[in-house]
Steps between C-alpha positions, in 0.01 A plus 500: 500500500812381306281303264318805363810698451629518154819345333735766393699466177742703296708490182694746291201509270219275390678177443421395869125474400598156382568420877170682601300311250654166623419591868132593415456178323614302801345723761199670362390634841820697554507883451824620343662850484737512209762781419669543161789740484424598150676837518840349602516181303687293388681383828697258303738763378551675841742451785429286801509795721249688289255201467533455892409869566188479259389176665534657845273802391247275346487258808429800728218604266343150508554463881272810542228300335508244780618203302550162674759359260739668241576329171814650307359410155830613318791285451743786503359635837496155641865447417617833646253614765327187646728483805472874574126503463462196742711699761254797463172350568338244736279327251607204265668604178508262210725561192492327168848364476486223768174343391630470144832363602337257730274373217788473250731315756221243562403468133834450328602154417838553335592769746538767227276808576466806268408849627376786288438843616598871483876589504475619869332174607749284318808709613382486873553125502201457723347198317841340475552536880149389592515197281845392610414549864229235453709259277874600434521228240262693267663682217328834425516667156382858489404730215371862509209558252431878514298513179242269643330774713445763217362208282256405756389857569445553127285194500709311264448170689525256208644703210777389280732773651436358837605148392813627332606698817426192710711273273787740531480524873432149577726312261774466752256352763363250247853388417581459873196262530346659797196309600342772717492872404390775746311780358678758713297811408135553561429601137633151357201295581301688231733351236527157653390337183785650296754419767366143522503455124860615470625290802312187406294243681796383719511823692264574778411869535505629851236790539620706794147656514339167558754390744486825691114466530541166647752620759270789596212262549715293721623792701139636549366163609785409727492822665123496552455823305308376188184678425155321527292746312679834490237702320570832325696536179709197397802707412599866502766622244728788569766632260751788505428602136178469277652468156269475187502107456484421870134375509549274195825363641344429851200325355726294272689381802194428715249377228220714647381867498632706794251764629757743629865567500630745764788735452738603785751782479867509590421542867290188481168681553199389290414801274274333235271202466335447163479274207762539228 
């Protein structure tokens, strides 16, 4: 029974689709239900209490869809709400911070790790805490990069302005000679080329989406709840607001056409299902 149930995922918007795509590539037989809180984004500028409340509401919505595992595909929500969500439900819950931190701790040679993310993620200290729990000798250098998100959503993935912003944000990390850099926001993998060019070949980029997907695969297999051949739709996408560019942005993140995006209202009831 568990094998045929879907994986539930949520993010403050559509950035978590990078995690969804990574999971689909590793586990093509799994069904996924994704919720993007597009009406209330960004989470990165909100208080921890507000982010936790939003996360609880979305979790209850996804649990009604009979999910077998929950992925908090949002760095800010993972930083603030992971412990609370794990206490709410009796299925496995995977966040995006621990997988990225674990990969960085294992991958650094000079024990200097960089972290980039939203202001809320950086100010939470969640990556610092996770990395130093694994290896207290590692020095962590963190930088908030708030302009990366709108650049990605505008589709300016390799434009001159994106390089200029990246050089301004990342210069300190280059000078600190970090040899592993955690992309601590689900939007950032889309500008991995720019970030890599600015940081240089000596810095390994840790993609939290890929690391989270690997963790999800391990949890499913070890728990005996991986799908054999689930059937039905490969993924369902729900959002709290259908804005004009949503379909374009969703398909940019996923790399394929999406047949349907479903809208839910403030009471978390599905009110519309259509192409946008």
